[in-house]
C-alpha positions in Angstrom: 11.1 38.8 -37.6 13.6 38.3 -34.8 15.0 34.8 -34.7 17.7 34.4 -32.1 20.5 36.7 -33.3 19.2 37.4 -36.8 16.8 39.9 -38.2 14.9 38.4 -41.2 13.2 40.7 -43.6 10.8 38.9 -46.2 11.0 40.2 -49.8 8.3 39.9 -52.4 9.6 39.0 -56.0 8.2 40.5 -59.2 6.4 37.8 -61.0 6.6 39.6 -64.4 10.4 39.9 -64.4 12.7 36.9 -64.1 15.3 37.9 -61.5 17.4 34.9 -60.6 18.8 36.6 -57.5 18.7 39.7 -55.4 20.8 41.5 -52.9 19.8 43.7 -49.9 21.7 46.6 -48.6 21.3 48.2 -45.1 22.1 51.9 -44.6 22.0 54.3 -41.7 19.9 57.4 -42.0 23.0 59.2 -43.5 23.2 56.5 -46.1 26.3 54.9 -44.7 26.2 51.3 -45.7 26.2 48.9 -42.7 25.5 45.5 -44.3 24.9 43.8 -47.7 23.7 40.3 -48.3 22.5 38.2 -51.2 18.9 37.1 -51.0 18.6 33.3 -51.3 15.7 31.3 -52.5 14.0 31.8 -49.1 13.1 35.3 -50.1 14.4 36.8 -46.9 17.2 39.2 -46.0 19.0 38.1 -42.9 20.8 40.8 -40.9 22.8 40.1 -37.8 21.3 41.7 -34.7 24.7 42.7 -33.5 25.0 45.1 -36.4 22.0 47.1 -35.3 21.6 49.7 -32.5 18.3 49.8 -30.7 17.5 53.4 -31.1 18.9 54.0 -34.6 16.8 54.3 -37.8 18.0 52.2 -40.7 17.2 52.1 -44.5 16.9 48.8 -46.3 17.0 48.6 -50.1 16.7 45.7 -52.4 18.6 45.3 -55.8 17.8 42.7 -58.4 20.1 41.0 -60.9 19.6 38.9 -64.1 21.5 38.2 -67.3 20.8 41.7 -68.6 22.2 43.4 -65.6 21.4 45.1 -62.4 18.1 46.7 -61.6 17.5 50.0 -59.9 17.3 50.0 -56.1 13.9 49.6 -54.5 12.5 52.4 -52.5 14.2 52.5 -49.1 12.4 50.8 -46.2 13.1 52.8 -43.0 12.8 50.9 -39.7 13.9 50.9 -36.1 14.7 47.7 -34.3 12.2 48.3 -31.5 9.4 49.2 -33.8 9.2 46.4 -36.3 10.6 43.3 -34.6 7.7 40.9 -33.9 8.7 38.0 -31.5 8.0 34.5 -32.3 5.0 32.9 -30.5 6.3 31.1 -27.3 5.3 27.6 -26.3 4.5 26.7 -22.6 6.4 23.7 -21.5 5.5 23.3 -17.8 3.2 24.7 -15.1 4.1 24.0 -11.4 2.1 25.1 -8.4 4.1 26.2 -5.3 3.5 27.4 -1.8 0.3 25.3 -1.3 -1.1 26.4 -4.6 -0.8 30.1 -3.8 1.9 30.6 -6.5 2.6 29.2 -10.0 5.9 28.6 -11.7 5.6 28.8 -15.5 8.2 27.6 -18.0 8.2 28.1 -21.8 10.5 28.2 -24.8 10.9 30.6 -27.7 13.4 30.9 -30.5 14.4 34.5 -29.9 14.0 35.2 -26.2 16.5 37.9 -24.9 16.7 40.7 -22.5 14.9 42.9 -25.0 11.7 40.8 -24.8 9.1 41.0 -22.0 6.6 38.3 -21.3 2.9 38.7 -20.6 0.9 36.1 -18.7 -2.8 35.6 -18.4 -4.8 33.0 -16.6 -8.4 32.0 -16.0 -10.7 29.3 -14.6 -13.4 27.6 -16.6 -15.9 30.1 -18.1 -14.2 33.0 -16.4 -12.5 36.1 -17.9 -8.8 36.3 -18.3 -6.7 37.7 -15.4 -3.3 39.3 -15.7 -1.3 38.2 -12.5 1.4 40.1 -10.8 4.9 38.8 -11.8 7.4 38.8 -9.0 10.3 36.7 -10.4 11.5 36.3 -13.9 14.4 34.5 -15.6 15.0 33.3 -19.1 12.0 31.2 -20.1 10.7 31.0 -16.5 8.2 33.1 -14.5 6.8 32.9 -11.0 3.6 34.7 -10.1 1.1 34.8 -7.2 -2.5 33.6 -7.4 -4.5 35.8 -5.0 -7.6 33.6 -5.1 -7.6 29.8 -5.2 -7.8 28.4 -8.7 -8.3 24.8 -9.3 -7.9 24.6 -13.1 -5.8 27.3 -14.8 -5.1 28.2 -18.4 -1.8 30.0 -18.7 -0.8 31.9 -21.8 2.2 34.2 -22.4 3.4 36.4 -25.1 6.4 38.7 -25.5 6.9 42.2 -26.8 9.9 44.3 -27.6 9.0 47.9 -26.6 6.6 50.2 -24.9 4.6 50.2 -28.1 3.7 46.6 -27.3 4.5 44.9 -30.6 3.7 41.5 -29.4 3.7 37.9 -30.6 0.5 35.9 -30.9 -0.7 34.3 -27.6 0.6 30.8 -27.1 -1.8 27.9 -26.9 -3.5 27.4 -23.5 -2.1 24.9 -21.0 -4.7 23.6 -18.5 -3.4 22.5 -15.1 -5.4 21.5 -12.0 -3.9 22.8 -8.8 -3.7 20.5 -5.8 -5.6 23.0 -3.6 -4.7 25.7 -1.1 -3.1 24.7 2.1 -3.5 26.7 5.4 -1.1 29.6 5.7 -2.1 31.0 9.1 -1.5 29.6 12.5 -4.2 28.2 14.8 -5.5 30.2 17.7 -4.7 28.1 20.7 -4.9 28.2 24.6 -4.5 25.8 27.5 -5.9 25.1 31.0 -4.4 23.1 33.8 -6.5 20.5 35.6 -4.1 19.6 38.4 -1.6 16.9 38.9 -2.1 13.3 37.6 -0.4 10.1 38.3 3.4 10.1 38.9 3.4 13.9 39.4 2.5 14.5 35.7 0.6 17.7 35.0 -2.8 17.5 33.4 -3.1 20.0 30.5 -6.1 20.6 28.3 -5.2 22.1 25.0 -7.9 24.1 23.2 -7.9 25.6 19.7 -10.3 27.4 17.4 -11.0 26.1 13.9 -9.4 27.8 10.9 -11.7 30.0 8.8 -13.2 28.1 5.8 -11.5 30.6 3.4 -8.1 30.0 4.9 -7.6 26.6 3.1 -9.1 24.3 0.5 -9.5 20.6 0.5 -10.4 18.5 3.5 -9.3 19.0 7.1 -7.8 15.7 8.2 -6.5 16.1 11.7 -4.9 18.3 14.3 -1.4 17.5 15.4 0.2 18.3 18.8 3.9 17.6 19.3 6.5 18.2 22.0 10.0 17.3 22.8 11.5 15.6 25.8 14.2 13.0 25.4 12.6 12.3 22.0 10.0 13.8 19.8 6.4 12.9 20.7 3.2 13.5 18.8 -0.6 13.2 19.3 -3.2 13.3 16.5 -6.7 14.6 17.2 -9.8 14.1 15.2 -10.9 17.1 13.0 -14.3 17.0 14.8 -12.8 18.0 18.2 -11.5 21.4 19.4 -9.6 20.3 22.6 -7.3 17.5 23.8 -6.4 16.5 27.4 -2.8 15.4 28.0 -0.7 14.2 30.9 2.8 15.7 30.5 6.0 15.4 32.5 7.2 18.5 34.3 10.1 19.2 31.9 7.7 19.8 29.0 7.6 23.6 28.7 5.9 24.1 25.3 3.7 22.4 22.7 3.5 22.8 18.9 0.0 22.6 17.4 -0.8 22.4 13.6 -3.8 21.7 11.4 -3.3 19.1 8.7 -5.4 19.3 5.5 -5.3 17.4 2.2 -3.5 20.4 0.7 -0.9 21.0 3.3 -0.2 21.7 7.0 -0.6 25.1 8.8 2.5 26.7 10.3 3.0 25.3 13.8 2.1 27.6 16.7 4.1 27.4 19.9 2.0 27.2 23.1 4.0 28.0 26.3 3.3 25.9 29.4 5.7 27.9 31.6 4.4 30.1 34.4 6.2 33.5 34.7 5.1 34.0 38.4 4.0 37.6 37.8 0.4 38.7 38.2 -1.7 40.0 35.3 -2.9 43.6 35.4 -5.9 44.1 37.6 -9.3 44.1 35.8 -11.3 47.3 36.1 -15.1 47.5 36.3 -16.9 45.2 33.9 -19.8 47.2 32.4 -22.6 46.4 30.0 -22.1 47.7 26.5 -25.8 48.6 26.1 -27.1 45.3 24.8 -27.8 42.1 26.7 -25.0 39.9 25.3 -21.9 42.2 25.5 -19.7 43.6 28.3 -16.8 46.0 28.2 -13.6 44.9 30.0 -10.6 47.1 30.8 -7.4 46.6 32.7 -4.3 48.5 33.9 -0.8 48.4 32.4 1.3 45.3 33.1 4.0 45.8 35.8 6.7 43.6 34.4 9.5 43.5 37.0 11.2 40.6 35.3 11.9 42.7 32.2 10.6 39.9 30.0 8.9 41.0 26.7 5.1 41.1 26.6 3.8 39.1 23.7 0.1 39.3 24.0 -2.9 39.1 26.4 -5.4 36.3 26.7 -8.9 37.0 28.1 -10.9 34.0 29.3 -14.5 33.8 30.4 -16.3 30.8 32.0 -20.0 30.5 32.4 -21.3 29.2 35.8 -22.3 26.7 36.8 -21.9 24.8 33.5 -18.2 25.8 33.2 -18.2 26.5 29.5 -14.9 28.1 28.7 -14.2 30.7 25.9 -11.2 32.8 25.2 -9.6 35.2 22.7 -6.1 36.5 22.1 -5.5 40.3 22.3 -2.7 42.5 21.1 -0.2 43.6 23.7 -0.9 47.3 23.2 -4.6 47.0 24.1 -6.0 47.8 27.5 -9.7 47.2 26.9 -11.9 44.9 24.8 -15.4 43.6 24.6 -16.9 40.1 25.2 -19.9 39.2 23.1 -22.3 36.3 23.0 -23.1 36.2 26.7 -26.5 35.0 28.1 -28.7 37.2 30.2 -29.0 36.0 33.8 -25.9 33.7 33.6 -22.9 34.5 35.8 -19.4 34.5 34.2 -16.0 34.6 35.7 -13.6 36.6 33.6 -9.8 36.0 33.7 -7.0 38.0 32.2 -3.5 36.5 31.4 -0.4 38.3 30.2 1.8 36.1 28.0 5.5 37.1 28.0 8.7 35.6 26.8 9.1 34.3 30.4 5.9 32.4 30.4 2.2 33.0 31.3 1.3 35.2 34.3 -1.1 34.4 37.1 -4.6 35.6 36.2 -6.6 38.4 37.6 -10.4 37.7 37.7 -13.8 39.3 38.2 -17.4 38.0 38.3 -20.0 39.6 36.0 -23.4 39.3 34.5 -24.0 40.9 31.1 -27.5 41.8 32.4 -29.5 40.6 35.4 -32.9 39.1 35.6 -35.2 38.7 38.6 -34.5 35.5 40.7 -36.4 32.4 39.7 -37.6 31.7 43.2 -37.2 32.6 46.8 -35.0 30.7 49.3 -36.4 28.0 51.6 -36.6 29.2 55.2 -36.6 27.2 58.4 -37.2 28.2 62.1 -34.5 27.2 64.5 -35.9 28.8 67.7 -39.3 30.5 68.3 -40.2 32.0 71.7 -42.7 34.7 72.5 -42.1 37.6 70.2 -38.7 36.4 69.1 -37.5 33.8 66.7 -34.3 32.6 65.0 -34.5 31.6 61.3 -32.2 30.1 58.8 -32.5 29.9 55.0 -30.8 28.0 52.2 -28.8 29.9 49.6 -30.4 29.9 46.1 -28.8 27.7 43.5 -26.6 29.7 41.2 -28.8 29.2 38.1 -31.9 30.5 40.0 -30.2 33.8 41.2 -29.8 35.3 37.7 -27.9 38.3 39.3 -26.0 39.4 42.4 -28.4 39.0 45.4 -28.5 42.4 47.2 -30.9 41.6 50.0 -33.6 39.2 51.3 -37.1 40.1 52.5 -38.9 38.0 55.1 -42.7 38.1 55.3 -44.7 36.9 58.4 -48.4 37.7 58.4 -48.5 41.4 57.3 -45.5 42.6 59.2 -42.3 42.7 57.0 -38.7 42.7 58.0 -35.6 42.6 55.7 -32.0 41.8 55.9 -29.6 43.9 53.9 -26.7 41.4 54.0 -26.9 38.9 51.2 -24.2 36.7 52.7 -26.1 36.2 56.0 -28.2 33.1 56.1 -29.2 33.0 59.9 -30.7 35.8 62.1 -32.9 36.6 65.0 -36.1 38.5 64.4 -38.5 40.4 66.6 -42.0 39.2 65.6 -45.6 39.3 66.8 -46.8 36.7 69.3 -48.7 33.6 68.4 -48.5 31.3 65.4 -46.8 32.8 62.4 -46.7 32.0 58.7 -43.3 32.9 57.1 -42.2 33.4 53.5 -38.9 34.8 52.1 -37.8 36.4 48.8 -34.5 37.3 47.3 -33.7 40.5 45.3 -31.1 41.7 42.9 -30.6 44.8 40.8 -33.4 43.5 38.4 -36.0 43.4 41.2 -37.5 41.1 43.8 -38.1 37.5 42.9 -41.1 35.3 43.8 -41.6 34.2 47.4 -40.2 30.8 48.5 -42.0 28.0 50.3 -44.4 29.0 53.0 -43.9 27.6 56.5 -45.8 28.0 59.8 -44.4 28.3 63.4 -45.7 28.7 66.9 -43.8 29.7 70.0 -42.8 27.0 72.5 -44.4 27.1 76.1 -42.0 27.3 79.1 -42.4 24.8 82.1 -42.6 27.6 84.7 -45.6 29.1 83.0 -47.3 25.7 82.8 -47.0 25.2 86.6 -48.4 28.7 87.3 -51.3 28.0 85.0 -52.1 24.7 86.8 -52.0 26.3 90.2 -54.3 29.1 89.2 -56.8 26.7 87.8 -56.9 24.7 91.1 -57.5 27.8 93.1 -60.4 28.8 91.0 -62.1 25.4 91.4 -61.7 25.5 95.2 -63.3 29.0 95.4 -66.2 27.9 93.3 -66.9 24.9 95.7 -67.5 27.3 98.6 -70.5 28.9 96.8 -74.0 27.3 97.6 -75.2 27.6 94.1 -72.2 25.7 92.9 -72.8 22.9 95.5 -76.5 22.7 94.4 -75.5 22.3 90.8 -73.0 19.6 91.7 -75.7 17.7 93.7 -78.2 17.9 90.8 -75.5 16.5 88.5 -74.8 13.6 90.8 -78.6 12.8 91.1 -78.9 12.6 87.4 -75.7 10.6 86.7 -74.9 8.6 90.0 -76.8 5.7 91.9 -79.8 6.5 94.0 -78.2 5.6 97.4 -75.7 8.3 96.9 -78.4 10.9 97.4 -80.7 9.2 99.9 -81.7 11.2 103.1 -79.7 9.7 106.0 -81.7 9.2 109.3 -81.4 11.9 111.9 -79.7 11.0 115.2 -82.6 12.0 117.4 -84.9 9.4 115.8 -82.6 6.4 116.1 -84.3 3.2 117.4 -81.1 2.1 119.3 -81.1 5.3 121.3 -84.8 4.9 122.0 -84.4 1.3 123.4 -81.5 2.3 125.5 -83.4 5.0 127.2 -86.4 2.7 127.8 -84.8 -0.3 129.6 -81.8 1.2 131.3 -80.3 -2.2 132.1 -76.7 -2.4 133.4 -75.8 -4.7 130.6 -76.9 -2.1 128.0 -75.1 0.6 130.0 -71.9 -1.4 129.9 -72.6 -1.9 126.2 -73.2 1.7 125.8 -70.0 2.4 127.5 -68.2 0.1 125.2 -69.9 1.3 122.1 -70.7 4.9 121.6 -74.3 5.9 121.1 -74.3 6.6 117.4 -75.4 5.2 114.1 -73.3 2.4 112.7 -70.1 3.8 110.9 -69.4 3.0 107.1 -65.7 2.1 107.0 -65.3 0.8 103.5 -67.6 0.8 100.5 -67.1 -1.8 97.8 -69.1 -2.1 94.6 -69.7 -5.7 93.8 -72.6 -6.9 91.5 -74.6 -3.8 92.5 -74.6 -4.7 96.2 -73.2 -2.5 98.9 -71.7 -4.0 102.0 -71.4 -2.2 105.4 -68.6 -3.5 107.5 -69.3 -2.9 111.3 
């Protein structure tokens, strides 16, 4: 056994022979004596380790003495220091968790630890098998090793050996220790948007972040911390349930630091630049579908960096319209294409690309895209502005964005059975050549997925011009006058008056030749009557005015 600097060799005494004392002698393989020592009552031969060479074979013999004399030497016991030394069992004194429970510092003590001894460590959780960890630091009675998976309660054991033949001590007793948990070791994925200028010229910034993966930490997420520096350090804490925070910052704030705080530690702070570099991000290429309904492929050209600032990474951002739900992801600076997943069919997205450099964030380049199009939900509402004979001007309302479900390529106008179409989707007012008379109109919108259902049906009739109305009235009067000249027409009018009008209107008037006044004048031939006849003409009384009053007719002479 090796105890500190001594090699102890136990000796068995002969119980049949009374030997009051013994001596041990140590020889090299050529029988050159190296050491001699008297064996005390302990029954062990102690040899100083400094007398021994590591790779040398030695012979140990024991000689007994009593009152009768010296005994013969025992059979030589050959040994090599590396082969037979068994270290003493170590004792664990302390276990300390470091680096947010991802590393353990183990301390122990042993009587004979030296540079010739090598420790072994094993650990386990409850009811699990033992694991041999990788040891990265070792000093006297102190080891540091990494824990690759989170371990709450650990049993640590060590032992030592002296050679490659692994002559080891017994395992030490287990030491149970509960780790405080694993703190987050990776940075948050963060981004920002600007909402304009607030009060007192302060800029309104919305900071967004993505939650850490569940396997990145243990314990409970307590809060998110946002800090920045102006004349003094300032800090804002956000609830663990939120993933964004709106701030009003002064113009001199150029960067923010964001961290996640858990019960086991805090994530490394990530620096978010608020500075604008003034350069424009690379132009986005064609955005194409990846073959399924929720994914598109995005590509862009290489960044032209005239300011010679170092490109750090790209950020691609996509916003659904019209609900304005924003998503983003960070991309490596060497990439020039990526894919966007999780899109909804029939929803329009605006895609932005930013280049983040050491000089700040670039101006974005953008494109509109649908992952896949669907037919429009409805047709546009159409109205008639002007409608004259065989020509009309119509106007229609643009479909709401959520009802288009694709890029509108053209509109189709239906009136009666004659169709006409407009191939300019941006035009919403036009003149049409159309059939005469009253028309019924409907309109549809079409995109790459097909034609949508027709919109609301309306009716329209052409307006009549004043000149045509006068001409129509004149022609009607002429026709009536011509009809009055016909005897058959006069006869029919008379019959109608007889059936509808008073009887006197159709009485036969007396003939002038049978008038009694004329007959008396001719009979008497008096001068008075002649004078009268000269005053009054020889004729029937004249009807000057006819008035209707209580059914009576008055003749005024």
